[in-house]
MIDOSE-1310 file (N, C-alpha, C; in nm, 2 decimals, decimal comma, always signed):
residues 148
xxxx	+1,00/-1,51/-0,28/+0,91/-1,62/-0,33/+0,83/-1,58/-0,45; +0,88/-1,61/-0,55/+0,84/-1,61/-0,67/+0,76/-1,72/-0,72; +0,65/-1,71/-0,78/+0,53/-1,82/-0,82/+0,54/-1,84/-0,96; +0,52/-1,95/-0,98/+0,50/-1,98/-1,13/+0,39/-1,97/-1,20
xxxx	+0,36/-1,87/-1,28/+0,23/-1,82/-1,31/+0,22/-1,87/-1,46; +0,11/-1,91/-1,51/+0,06/-1,94/-1,65/-0,02/-1,84/-1,69; -0,04/-1,83/-1,83/-0,08/-1,71/-1,89/-0,22/-1,68/-1,85; -0,30/-1,78/-1,81/-0,44/-1,75/-1,74/-0,44/-1,67/-1,60
xxxx	-0,31/-1,74/-1,52/-0,34/-1,69/-1,38/-0,30/-1,51/-1,41; -0,22/-1,50/-1,50/-0,12/-1,36/-1,53/-0,27/-1,25/-1,59; -0,33/-1,31/-1,66/-0,46/-1,25/-1,69/-0,57/-1,22/-1,59; -0,58/-1,35/-1,52/-0,67/-1,31/-1,39/-0,64/-1,17/-1,31
xxxx	-0,49/-1,19/-1,25/-0,44/-1,08/-1,20/-0,45/-0,93/-1,25; -0,42/-0,93/-1,39/-0,41/-0,81/-1,43/-0,56/-0,75/-1,48; -0,64/-0,85/-1,46/-0,79/-0,79/-1,47/-0,85/-0,74/-1,31; -0,80/-0,80/-1,20/-0,84/-0,81/-1,07/-0,75/-0,66/-1,04
xxxx	-0,64/-0,64/-1,08/-0,58/-0,52/-1,05/-0,63/-0,40/-1,11; -0,68/-0,41/-1,23/-0,74/-0,31/-1,30/-0,88/-0,27/-1,24; -0,95/-0,36/-1,19/-1,06/-0,36/-1,13/-1,11/-0,49/-1,04; -1,10/-0,47/-0,90/-1,11/-0,61/-0,82/-1,24/-0,67/-0,80
xxxx	-1,34/-0,57/-0,87/-1,50/-0,61/-0,84/-1,54/-0,67/-0,97; -1,47/-0,70/-1,07/-1,48/-0,76/-1,21/-1,56/-0,89/-1,15; -1,65/-0,91/-1,22/-1,72/-1,04/-1,21/-1,64/-1,16/-1,24; -1,66/-1,28/-1,18/-1,58/-1,38/-1,20/-1,64/-1,42/-1,34
xxxx	-1,75/-1,43/-1,39/-1,81/-1,44/-1,49/-1,76/-1,40/-1,62; -1,73/-1,26/-1,58/-1,65/-1,17/-1,71/-1,51/-1,21/-1,69; -1,44/-1,25/-1,61/-1,31/-1,30/-1,60/-1,31/-1,44/-1,67; -1,40/-1,51/-1,64/-1,41/-1,65/-1,71/-1,42/-1,66/-1,89
xxxx	-1,49/-1,57/-1,90/-1,53/-1,54/-2,05/-1,39/-1,48/-2,13; -1,35/-1,39/-2,05/-1,19/-1,34/-2,09/-1,07/-1,44/-2,12; -1,09/-1,54/-2,00/-0,98/-1,64/-2,02/-1,02/-1,78/-2,07; -1,15/-1,79/-2,13/-1,21/-1,92/-2,18/-1,19/-2,03/-2,08
xxxx	-1,23/-2,00/-1,96/-1,25/-2,10/-1,86/-1,39/-2,10/-1,78; -1,45/-2,19/-1,71/-1,58/-2,18/-1,66/-1,56/-2,09/-1,52; -1,68/-2,03/-1,47/-1,64/-1,94/-1,34/-1,61/-2,05/-1,23; -1,65/-2,16/-1,23/-1,59/-2,22/-1,10/-1,43/-2,25/-1,12
xxxx	-1,39/-2,26/-1,24/-1,24/-2,28/-1,24/-1,16/-2,15/-1,22; -1,23/-2,04/-1,26/-1,16/-1,92/-1,24/-1,17/-1,87/-1,08; -1,29/-1,91/-1,01/-1,32/-1,89/-0,88/-1,18/-1,98/-0,81; -1,17/-2,09/-0,84/-1,07/-2,18/-0,80/-0,93/-2,13/-0,80
xxxx	-0,92/-2,07/-0,92/-0,78/-2,03/-0,97/-0,72/-1,89/-0,85; -0,87/-1,79/-0,85/-0,84/-1,70/-0,75/-0,82/-1,74/-0,62; -0,88/-1,84/-0,57/-0,88/-1,89/-0,42/-0,73/-1,93/-0,41; -0,67/-1,99/-0,49/-0,54/-2,08/-0,49/-0,44/-1,94/-0,47
xxxx	-0,46/-1,85/-0,56/-0,36/-1,72/-0,57/-0,37/-1,64/-0,43; -0,49/-1,66/-0,38/-0,52/-1,59/-0,22/-0,46/-1,68/-0,14; -0,47/-1,80/-0,14/-0,42/-1,89/-0,03/-0,26/-1,88/-0,05; -0,17/-1,87/-0,16/-0,06/-1,87/-0,19/+0,00/-1,74/-0,16
xxxx	-0,07/-1,65/-0,10/-0,01/-1,51/-0,07/+0,01/-1,43/-0,22; -0,02/-1,46/-0,32/+0,00/-1,38/-0,44/-0,12/-1,27/-0,43; -0,22/-1,29/-0,42/-0,33/-1,18/-0,41/-0,36/-1,18/-0,23; -0,31/-1,06/-0,20/-0,32/-1,01/-0,06/-0,43/-0,96/+0,01
xxxx	-0,51/-0,90/-0,10/-0,63/-0,82/-0,05/-0,70/-0,75/-0,16; -0,82/-0,69/-0,13/-0,88/-0,61/-0,24/-0,92/-0,48/-0,13; -0,93/-0,39/-0,22/-0,97/-0,23/-0,15/-1,03/-0,14/-0,25; -1,10/-0,03/-0,22/-1,14/+0,06/-0,28/-1,01/+0,18/-0,31
xxxx	-1,00/+0,22/-0,39/-0,91/+0,34/-0,39/-1,00/+0,45/-0,37; -0,96/+0,56/-0,26/-1,03/+0,66/-0,21/-0,96/+0,78/-0,24; -1,03/+0,89/-0,28/-0,98/+1,03/-0,28/-0,97/+1,08/-0,17; -0,84/+1,11/-0,10/-0,83/+1,16/+0,04/-0,87/+1,28/+0,05
xxxx	-0,89/+1,41/-0,04/-0,93/+1,54/-0,01/-1,09/+1,50/+0,02; -1,16/+1,42/-0,06/-1,30/+1,40/-0,01/-1,33/+1,38/+0,12; -1,22/+1,32/+0,21/-1,23/+1,31/+0,34/-1,19/+1,42/+0,43; -1,11/+1,54/+0,36/-1,07/+1,62/+0,44/-0,93/+1,60/+0,45
xxxx	-0,86/+1,52/+0,39/-0,71/+1,49/+0,42/-0,64/+1,56/+0,31; -0,60/+1,68/+0,32/-0,54/+1,77/+0,22/-0,40/+1,79/+0,20; -0,33/+1,71/+0,32/-0,18/+1,72/+0,35/-0,12/+1,58/+0,34; -0,07/+1,54/+0,23/+0,02/+1,41/+0,20/+0,15/+1,45/+0,20
xxxx	+0,23/+1,39/+0,31/+0,38/+1,40/+0,31/+0,44/+1,25/+0,33; +0,58/+1,28/+0,32/+0,67/+1,16/+0,31/+0,76/+1,19/+0,45; +0,77/+1,11/+0,54/+0,86/+1,15/+0,63/+0,98/+1,06/+0,64; +1,11/+1,11/+0,65/+1,22/+1,01/+0,68/+1,23/+1,02/+0,82
xxxx	+1,29/+0,89/+0,87/+1,29/+0,91/+1,04/+1,43/+0,80/+1,06; +1,49/+0,85/+1,14/+1,62/+0,79/+1,16/+1,59/+0,69/+1,29; +1,59/+0,58/+1,30/+1,56/+0,52/+1,43/+1,65/+0,39/+1,44; +1,70/+0,43/+1,55/+1,80/+0,34/+1,61/+1,74/+0,17/+1,63
xxxx	+1,81/+0,06/+1,62/+1,78/-0,06/+1,61/+1,69/-0,13/+1,72; +1,75/-0,05/+1,86/+1,72/-0,08/+1,97/+1,58/-0,03/+2,00; +1,52/+0,08/+1,92/+1,41/+0,14/+1,95/+1,31/+0,10/+1,84; +1,33/+0,01/+1,77/+1,25/-0,06/+1,69/+1,11/-0,13/+1,72
xxxx	+1,13/-0,20/+1,88/+1,03/-0,28/+1,94/+0,94/-0,18/+1,98; +0,98/-0,04/+2,05/+0,90/+0,07/+2,06/+0,83/+0,14/+1,94; +0,92/+0,15/+1,85/+0,85/+0,21/+1,71/+0,78/+0,14/+1,63; +0,75/+0,01/+1,64/+0,65/-0,04/+1,56/+0,52/-0,06/+1,59
xxxx	+0,51/-0,07/+1,71/+0,36/-0,06/+1,77/+0,31/+0,09/+1,76; +0,41/+0,19/+1,79/+0,35/+0,32/+1,81/+0,29/+0,35/+1,65; +0,39/+0,33/+1,55/+0,35/+0,38/+1,42/+0,24/+0,29/+1,35; +0,21/+0,18/+1,41/+0,10/+0,10/+1,37/-0,04/+0,17/+1,41
xxxx	-0,02/+0,21/+1,52/-0,13/+0,27/+1,61/-0,18/+0,39/+1,52; -0,11/+0,45/+1,43/-0,14/+0,60/+1,41/-0,22/+0,57/+1,27; -0,35/+0,59/+1,28/-0,45/+0,59/+1,15/-0,42/+0,65/+1,03; -0,31/+0,78/+1,03/-0,28/+0,86/+0,93/-0,13/+0,82/+0,88
xxxx	-0,08/+0,71/+0,93/+0,01/+0,64/+0,83/-0,04/+0,57/+0,74; -0,02/+0,59/+0,60/-0,05/+0,50/+0,50/+0,02/+0,38/+0,47; +0,16/+0,40/+0,48/+0,25/+0,32/+0,48/+0,40/+0,36/+0,54; +0,46/+0,26/+0,59/+0,59/+0,28/+0,66/+0,68/+0,17/+0,62
xxxx	+0,81/+0,22/+0,55/+0,91/+0,11/+0,49/+1,03/+0,14/+0,58; +1,09/+0,02/+0,62/+1,23/+0,03/+0,67/+1,31/+0,00/+0,53; +1,40/+0,13/+0,52/+1,47/+0,16/+0,41/+1,64/+0,16/+0,44; +1,72/+0,18/+0,31/+1,85/+0,20/+0,35/+1,89/+0,35/+0,35
xxxx	+1,99/+0,37/+0,37/+2,04/+0,54/+0,34/+2,05/+0,57/+0,48; +2,02/+0,71/+0,48/+2,09/+0,81/+0,61/+1,97/+0,79/+0,70; +1,83/+0,77/+0,64/+1,73/+0,73/+0,73/+1,69/+0,58/+0,74; +1,62/+0,54/+0,86/+1,57/+0,40/+0,86/+1,44/+0,38/+0,82
xxxx	+1,36/+0,47/+0,84/+1,23/+0,46/+0,79/+1,19/+0,56/+0,69; +1,09/+0,52/+0,62/+1,03/+0,62/+0,48/+0,88/+0,60/+0,51; +0,80/+0,71/+0,59/+0,67/+0,70/+0,60/+0,58/+0,78/+0,55; +0,48/+0,75/+0,47/+0,37/+0,81/+0,40/+0,26/+0,85/+0,49
xxxx	+0,21/+0,98/+0,50/+0,11/+1,01/+0,59/+0,03/+1,10/+0,51; -0,10/+1,12/+0,58/-0,20/+1,18/+0,50/-0,26/+1,26/+0,64; -0,30/+1,39/+0,64/-0,36/+1,47/+0,78/-0,46/+1,57/+0,70; -0,54/+1,61/+0,78/-0,62/+1,73/+0,74/-0,55/+1,87/+0,73
xxxx	-0,44/+1,90/+0,83/-0,38/+2,01/+0,80/-0,23/+2,02/+0,83; -0,15/+2,11/+0,81/-0,02/+2,14/+0,87/+0,01/+2,10/+1,01; -0,10/+2,16/+1,09/-0,09/+2,16/+1,23/-0,09/+2,00/+1,27; -0,17/+1,97/+1,23/-0,20/+1,78/+1,26/-0,06/+1,73/+1,24
xxxx	+0,00/+1,77/+1,12/+0,13/+1,72/+1,06/+0,24/+1,75/+1,15; +0,23/+1,88/+1,21/+0,36/+1,93/+1,30/+0,33/+1,83/+1,42; +0,21/+1,82/+1,47/+0,19/+1,74/+1,62/+0,23/+1,61/+1,57; +0,21/+1,53/+1,45/+0,29/+1,42/+1,47/+0,42/+1,41/+1,44
xxxx	+0,47/+1,51/+1,39/+0,63/+1,48/+1,35/+0,69/+1,52/+1,53; +0,65/+1,60/+1,59/+0,68/+1,61/+1,70/+0,68/+1,47/+1,79; +0,57/+1,39/+1,78/+0,55/+1,26/+1,87/+0,67/+1,18/+1,80; +0,69/+1,16/+1,66/+0,75/+1,10/+1,61/+0,92/+1,10/+1,66
xxxx	+0,93/+1,25/+1,68/+1,10/+1,28/+1,71/+1,15/+1,21/+1,85; +1,04/+1,14/+1,92/+1,11/+1,05/+2,02/+1,20/+0,97/+1,98; +1,16/+0,91/+1,86/+1,25/+0,81/+1,81/+1,39/+0,86/+1,73; +1,38/+0,98/+1,68/+1,50/+1,00/+1,62/+1,47/+1,12/+1,52
xxxx	+1,56/+1,17/+1,44/+1,58/+1,29/+1,35/+1,46/+1,25/+1,25; +1,41/+1,37/+1,21/+1,31/+1,33/+1,08/+1,34/+1,44/+0,99; +1,29/+1,40/+0,86/+1,29/+1,50/+0,74/+1,17/+1,48/+0,65; +1,12/+1,58/+0,65/+0,97/+1,59/+0,61/+0,95/+1,66/+0,45
xxxx	+0,89/+1,58/+0,37/+0,85/+1,66/+0,24/+0,68/+1,62/+0,21; +0,65/+1,76/+0,20/+0,51/+1,77/+0,17/+0,48/+1,75/+0,03; +0,39/+1,68/-0,01/+0,35/+1,67/-0,18/+0,27/+1,76/-0,21; +0,31/+1,82/-0,34/+0,21/+1,94/-0,38/+0,11/+1,86/-0,48
xxxx	+0,16/+1,77/-0,56/+0,13/+1,70/-0,67/+0,17/+1,54/-0,68; +0,11/+1,46/-0,75/+0,13/+1,35/-0,77/+0,11/+1,34/-0,93; +0,23/+1,31/-0,99/+0,24/+1,25/-1,14/+0,20/+1,13/-1,18; +0,24/+1,05/-1,08/+0,21/+0,90/-1,12/+0,12/+0,86/-0,98
xxxx	-0,01/+0,84/-1,02/-0,10/+0,77/-0,88/-0,04/+0,60/-0,87; -0,08/+0,55/-0,74/-0,08/+0,41/-0,74/-0,11/+0,35/-0,85; -0,03/+0,24/-0,91/-0,06/+0,18/-1,04/-0,02/+0,03/-1,03; -0,09/-0,07/-1,10/-0,08/-0,16/-1,11/+0,07/-0,21/-1,14
xxxx	+0,09/-0,33/-1,08/+0,24/-0,40/-1,13/+0,22/-0,45/-1,28; +0,32/-0,47/-1,36/+0,30/-0,51/-1,50/+0,33/-0,69/-1,44; +0,25/-0,75/-1,53/+0,23/-0,90/-1,46/+0,30/-0,95/-1,61; +0,41/-1,03/-1,60/+0,46/-1,06/-1,71/+0,54/-1,21/-1,69
C-alpha cells in the first residue's frame, strides 16, 4: 500500500519521526504553510494509515529491564490460533514477527533478569522449538525510515 507523497508530506513525516512533539507551528514554518494546513495534512496522513501512532522512546534499563533478547520460535500453522493470543498477552514482548526460514516467529523481548527470561522461554516451548540470543549491546538503535 504505497502512498504518493509530495515534498511537504515528506518533510512533515521527517520532522515527526525525529520528534513527534514538534509543534505544528514549527512544522508550518519549515514547510511554508499555515498551521491549520499542516494539521489537516497530518490528520490526512493518520487517517490513511501512513502515520500509525506516536510514542516516547524509553530507556528500558531505567525501568529495570536489563535483559534484551531475540527468540526464534518454530510454530506449526495449526498452533497459531492459540499462539497469537498468548504472545499478545505477554507485556515483555516488544515485537513478534512471522518470518521465513527455519523458525516461523522472531520475538523481541525485555526482562529484568535471566530467570524471568528462562521462565518465559519454558512457557513458550509449548508452541515449539526455540533458539534464544541475548543482546550484549546495540550498535544501531531504532531509527527513522528514510522518506524519499
